[in-house]
MARBA-3410 file (N, C-alpha, C, O; in Angstrom, 1 decimal):
102
-28.0,-9.4,4.4,-27.2,-10.0,3.9,-25.7,-9.4,4.2,-25.5,-8.3,3.7 ~ -24.7,-10.0,4.9,-23.8,-9.1,5.0,-22.7,-10.3,4.8,-22.8,-11.4,5.3 ~ -21.5,-9.8,3.9,-20.8,-10.8,3.7,-19.4,-9.9,3.5,-18.3,-10.5,3.7 ~ -19.3,-8.8,3.2,-18.1,-8.0,3.2,-18.2,-7.4,4.8,-19.1,-6.8,5.4 ~ -16.9,-7.8,5.2,-16.5,-7.0,6.8,-15.0,-6.6,6.7,-14.0,-7.2,6.2
-15.0,-5.4,7.3,-13.9,-4.7,7.4,-13.0,-4.8,8.4,-13.5,-4.8,9.5 ~ -11.8,-5.0,8.4,-11.1,-5.5,9.3,-10.0,-4.8,10.0,-8.9,-5.0,9.7 ~ -10.4,-3.8,11.2,-9.7,-2.5,11.4,-7.9,-2.8,11.9,-7.5,-3.5,12.8 ~ -7.3,-2.2,11.2,-5.8,-2.3,11.7,-5.4,-2.3,12.9,-6.4,-2.6,13.6 ~ -4.4,-2.0,13.6,-4.0,-1.5,15.1,-4.2,-0.2,15.1,-4.9,0.4,16.1
-3.7,0.5,14.1,-3.5,2.2,14.3,-4.6,2.8,13.4,-4.3,3.8,12.8 ~ -5.8,2.3,13.2,-7.1,2.4,12.5,-8.3,2.7,13.5,-8.2,1.9,14.5 ~ -9.2,3.5,13.5,-10.5,3.4,14.2,-11.4,3.2,13.3,-11.4,3.9,12.3 ~ -12.6,2.2,13.6,-13.8,2.2,12.8,-14.9,3.5,12.7,-15.5,3.9,13.7 ~ -14.9,4.0,11.8,-15.6,5.3,11.7,-16.9,5.1,11.1,-17.3,4.1,10.6
-17.7,6.3,11.3,-19.0,6.5,10.5,-18.9,7.3,9.6,-17.8,7.9,9.6 ~ -20.0,7.8,8.6,-20.0,8.8,7.2,-19.7,9.8,8.2,-18.7,10.4,8.3 ~ -21.1,9.9,9.1,-21.3,11.4,9.7,-19.9,11.6,10.3,-19.4,12.7,10.3 ~ -19.0,10.7,10.9,-17.5,11.0,11.2,-16.9,11.6,10.6,-16.3,12.6,11.2 ~ -16.7,11.5,9.5,-16.1,11.4,8.0,-16.4,13.1,7.3,-15.7,13.7,6.6
-17.6,13.3,7.8,-18.2,14.8,7.3,-17.5,16.0,8.3,-17.6,17.2,8.0 ~ -17.0,15.5,9.2,-16.4,16.4,10.4,-15.1,16.5,10.6,-14.6,17.2,11.5 ~ -14.3,15.3,9.5,-13.2,15.4,9.4,-12.3,16.6,8.7,-12.4,16.6,7.5 ~ -11.5,17.4,9.4,-10.7,18.6,8.7,-9.8,17.8,7.5,-9.3,16.7,7.7 ~ -9.9,18.7,6.4,-8.6,18.0,5.4,-7.5,18.7,5.6,-7.5,19.9,6.0
-6.6,18.1,5.4,-4.7,18.6,5.6,-4.8,20.3,5.0,-5.8,20.7,4.3 ~ -4.1,20.9,5.2,-3.7,22.3,4.5,-3.6,22.2,3.0,-3.4,21.0,2.5 ~ -3.7,23.1,2.3,-3.3,23.0,0.8,-2.0,23.9,0.9,-1.7,24.8,1.7 ~ -1.4,23.3,-0.3,0.0,23.6,-0.3,0.1,24.4,-1.5,-1.0,24.7,-1.9 ~ 1.1,24.8,-2.2,1.2,25.1,-3.8,1.5,24.2,-4.6,1.5,24.4,-5.8
2.1,22.7,-4.0,1.6,21.5,-5.0,1.1,20.4,-4.6,1.6,19.3,-5.0 ~ -0.1,20.6,-3.4,-1.2,19.6,-3.0,-2.2,20.2,-2.6,-2.1,20.8,-1.5 ~ -3.3,20.0,-3.2,-4.6,19.9,-2.7,-5.5,19.1,-2.4,-6.3,18.6,-3.2 ~ -5.5,18.8,-1.2,-6.1,17.4,-0.6,-7.9,17.5,-0.8,-8.6,18.5,-0.7 ~ -8.2,16.2,-1.0,-9.7,16.2,-1.2,-10.2,15.6,0.0,-9.9,14.4,0.3
-11.0,16.2,0.7,-11.8,15.4,2.1,-12.2,13.8,1.5,-12.7,13.6,0.4 ~ -11.9,12.9,2.5,-12.2,11.7,2.2,-13.8,11.8,2.0,-14.1,11.4,0.9 ~ -14.8,12.2,2.8,-15.8,12.5,2.5,-16.4,12.4,1.2,-17.3,11.7,0.7 ~ -15.6,13.7,0.6,-15.9,14.1,-0.9,-16.3,12.7,-1.8,-17.3,12.3,-2.3 ~ -14.7,12.2,-1.7,-14.3,11.2,-2.5,-15.9,9.7,-1.9,-16.9,9.5,-2.6
-15.8,9.4,-1.3,-17.1,8.7,-0.5,-18.4,9.4,-1.0,-19.4,8.7,-0.9 ~ -18.4,10.0,-1.2,-19.9,10.8,-1.8,-20.0,10.8,-3.2,-21.1,10.7,-3.8 ~ -18.9,11.0,-3.8,-19.1,11.0,-5.3,-19.2,9.7,-5.7,-19.9,9.4,-6.7 ~ -18.5,8.7,-5.0,-18.6,7.3,-5.3,-20.0,6.8,-5.1,-20.7,6.0,-5.7 ~ -20.2,7.3,-4.2,-22.2,6.8,-3.5,-22.9,7.6,-4.9,-23.9,6.9,-5.3
-22.8,8.5,-5.4,-23.4,9.1,-6.4,-23.1,8.4,-7.6,-24.2,8.3,-8.2 ~ -22.4,8.1,-8.1,-22.0,7.1,-9.2,-22.7,5.6,-9.2,-23.4,5.1,-10.0 ~ -22.3,5.2,-8.1,-23.3,3.8,-8.2,-24.8,4.0,-8.1,-25.5,3.0,-8.3 ~ -25.4,5.4,-7.6,-26.5,5.4,-7.7,-27.1,5.5,-9.2,-28.0,4.9,-9.6 ~ -26.2,6.6,-9.9,-26.5,6.6,-11.5,-26.5,5.1,-12.2,-27.5,4.9,-12.9
-25.8,4.3,-12.0,-25.9,3.1,-12.5,-26.9,2.0,-11.9,-27.0,1.0,-12.5 ~ -27.4,2.1,-11.1,-28.6,1.9,-10.7,-27.8,0.5,-9.6,-28.0,-0.7,-9.7 ~ -26.8,1.1,-8.7,-26.5,0.2,-7.9,-26.5,1.0,-6.2,-26.1,2.2,-6.0 ~ -27.0,0.2,-5.4,-27.4,0.2,-4.1,-26.3,0.3,-3.3,-25.4,-0.5,-3.5 ~ -26.1,1.3,-2.2,-25.2,1.1,-0.9,-26.5,0.2,-0.2,-27.6,0.5,-0.4
-26.0,-0.9,0.5,-27.1,-1.5,1.4,-26.6,-1.6,3.1,-27.3,-1.8,4.1 ~ -24.8,-1.3,2.9,-24.3,-1.3,4.0,-22.7,-0.8,3.6,-22.1,-1.0,2.5 ~ -22.3,-0.2,4.7,-20.9,0.4,4.5,-20.2,0.3,5.9,-20.8,0.2,7.0 ~ -19.0,0.3,5.8,-17.9,0.4,7.2,-16.8,1.2,6.6,-16.4,1.0,5.5 ~ -16.4,2.1,7.3,-15.0,2.9,7.3,-14.0,2.5,8.4,-14.6,2.0,9.3
-12.9,2.6,8.6,-12.0,2.6,9.3,-10.9,3.7,9.0,-10.4,3.7,7.9 ~ -10.7,4.5,9.7,-9.4,5.7,9.5,-8.7,5.9,10.2,-9.0,6.0,11.4 ~ -7.1,5.8,9.5,-5.9,5.8,10.4,-6.0,6.7,11.0,-6.6,7.7,10.7 ~ -5.2,6.5,12.2,-5.3,7.5,13.5,-5.0,8.8,12.7,-6.0,9.4,12.5 ~ -3.9,9.2,12.3,-3.3,10.5,11.8,-4.3,11.0,10.7,-3.9,12.0,10.2
-5.4,10.5,10.3,-6.5,10.8,9.1,-5.9,10.8,7.9,-6.4,11.3,6.9 ~ -4.5,10.2,7.8,-4.1,10.1,6.3,-4.7,9.2,5.9,-5.0,9.5,4.8 ~ -5.1,7.9,6.1,-5.9,6.9,5.1,-6.9,6.4,5.5,-7.0,6.2,6.7 ~ -7.7,6.2,4.7,-9.4,6.0,4.7,-9.6,4.7,4.0,-9.2,4.6,2.8 ~ -10.1,3.4,4.6,-10.2,2.3,4.2,-11.7,2.1,4.4,-12.4,2.6,5.3
-12.2,1.3,3.3,-13.8,1.1,3.0,-14.2,-0.2,3.0,-13.3,-1.0,2.8 ~ -15.4,-0.7,3.0,-16.1,-1.6,2.4,-17.4,-1.0,2.3,-18.0,-0.3,3.2 ~ -18.1,-1.5,0.7,-19.3,-1.2,0.6,-20.1,-2.7,0.3,-19.6,-3.6,-0.4 ~ -21.1,-2.9,0.8,-22.2,-4.3,0.2,-23.1,-3.5,-0.6,-23.8,-2.5,-0.4 ~ -22.9,-4.2,-1.5,-23.8,-3.3,-2.5,-25.0,-4.3,-3.4,-24.9,-5.6,-3.4
-25.9,-3.8,-4.0,-26.9,-4.7,-4.7,-27.1,-4.2,-5.8,-26.5,-3.2,-5.7 ~ -27.5,-4.4,-6.7,-28.0,-4.0,-8.0,-28.8,-4.9,-9.0,-28.8,-6.2,-9.0 ~ -29.7,-4.0,-10.0,-30.4,-4.4,-11.0,-31.7,-4.9,-10.0,-32.0,-4.8,-8.8 ~ -32.7,-5.5,-11.5,-33.9,-6.2,-10.7,-33.6,-7.8,-10.2,-34.6,-8.5,-10.1 ~ -32.5,-8.1,-10.1,-32.3,-9.4,-9.9,-31.7,-9.6,-8.1,-31.9,-8.6,-7.4
-31.2,-10.6,-7.5,-30.8,-10.3,-6.6,-29.0,-10.3,-6.5,-28.2,-11.0,-6.0 ~ -29.0,-9.4,-7.2,-27.3,-9.7,-7.6,-26.5,-8.7,-6.4,-27.0,-7.6,-6.1 ~ -25.4,-9.1,-5.8,-24.4,-8.5,-4.8,-23.1,-8.6,-4.9,-22.5,-9.6,-5.4 ~ -22.5,-7.6,-4.4,-21.2,-7.6,-4.7,-20.7,-6.7,-3.4,-21.5,-6.1,-2.7 ~ -19.4,-6.7,-3.1,-18.9,-5.6,-2.4,-17.3,-5.0,-2.5,-16.3,-5.7,-2.5
-17.5,-3.6,-2.7,-16.6,-3.0,-3.2,-15.6,-2.8,-2.1,-16.0,-2.8,-1.0 ~ -14.3,-2.6,-2.3,-13.3,-2.1,-1.1,-12.7,-0.9,-1.4,-12.9,-0.7,-2.6 ~ -12.0,0.1,-0.7,-11.8,1.3,-1.2,-10.8,1.5,-0.1,-10.9,1.1,1.0 ~ -9.5,2.2,-0.5,-8.4,2.8,0.1,-8.0,4.2,-0.2,-7.5,4.4,-1.3 ~ -8.2,5.0,0.5,-8.0,6.6,0.2,-6.7,6.8,0.9,-6.6,6.3,2.1
-5.6,7.6,0.3,-4.6,8.0,1.4,-4.4,9.3,0.5,-4.6,9.4,-0.7 ~ -3.7,10.2,1.7,-3.4,11.2,1.3,-1.8,11.6,1.7,-1.5,12.8,1.7 ~ -0.8,10.6,2.1,0.4,10.7,2.4,1.5,11.5,1.9,1.9,11.1,0.8 ~ 2.3,12.4,2.4,3.7,13.1,2.1,4.9,12.3,2.1,5.1,11.6,3.1 ~ 5.7,12.5,1.1,7.1,12.0,1.5,7.6,12.9,2.4,6.8,13.7,3.0
8.7,13.0,2.5,9.3,14.1,3.5,10.0,15.2,2.6,10.5,16.2,3.0 ~ 9.9,15.0,1.2,9.9,15.9,0.4,9.1,16.8,0.1,9.5,17.8,-0.4 ~ 7.8,16.5,0.3,6.6,17.4,0.8,6.1,16.7,-0.8,5.9,17.7,-1.5 ~ 6.0,15.9,-1.2,5.3,15.0,-2.7,4.6,14.4,-1.7,5.0,14.0,-0.5 ~ 3.1,14.2,-2.3,2.0,13.2,-2.2,2.3,11.9,-2.7,2.5,11.7,-3.9
2.3,10.8,-1.9,2.0,9.5,-2.9,0.8,9.6,-2.9,-0.1,10.2,-2.3 ~ 1.0,8.6,-4.0,-0.6,8.1,-4.4,-0.3,6.7,-4.8,-1.2,5.9,-5.2
END
């Protein structure tokens, strides 16, 4: 059952979870400690499992400079035929001042 579909923008590439694992994190500065995209995806996965929600499908698109990750998860939950989709956007952009954009 596939209802959630990720549409990749012109400056992004479709990537797999395995490709996210090898993606280097940006440099740490005194005011910015970036978290690798894969760490956030893995934490979300663990929290969903703890709440009896299964990821039945996932798609990711990564901005070519690595600064923004988009994702969609196809979820199943409970003993019933419950289904849902979860969208994800993770960014680690900097302003020209060096301050992170959240």
